[in-house]
N, C-alpha and C positions, 0 to 999 in steps of 0.2 A: 756492805758489810764485807763477803768474802775476800773485796779487792784491799778494803784495809790488810786483813789478814795476811793474804797472801803478800801484798808489801813491806811488811813487820818478818815475814818470814826469810824475804828476797834478804833484806837487808841483815839479819839476822848471819842469815847464810854466808853475805860479804866480807860481815866480819870478823867470823870465824875464818873462813879461808887468809882473811887480811892476818890476822892473829902468826894460823901457821905458817904463810911464807915469808912472815916476819923471822917465825924461829928455824926456818930452814936457811933461808940466808944469813941468819947470825950463826948457825955450827956449820954449813958446808962454804961460805965468803963466797960464792958464784952466784950469780943472775943467771946464769948461763948453765945451772947444773938441769936436767930434765926434770925431777921430780919441779924443780923454780919454775922452769917453762910451764907446766902443766900446770901446776895451781893456778898462774897466771892467766892463763886461758881460759879457767873455768873462773877468775873472778871478771875477768874480758864478759863472758857470757852474761853472766848476773848484771852486770853495772848495765848492760844493754836492756835487759829485759827491763830492771829498776827503770832505764830512761825512755822508755818507747811510751 
């Protein structure tokens, strides 16, 4: 059961980060902005965890 809860928690975090990333890109209009890059890297890590 704990693994399922962790899985849901990671999915929730991914969804929050995706939304934040989309908002920042829409506001700044750049994929190379430092904040966009950092959030993208965080997403990569969480997606990697989810796929392991």
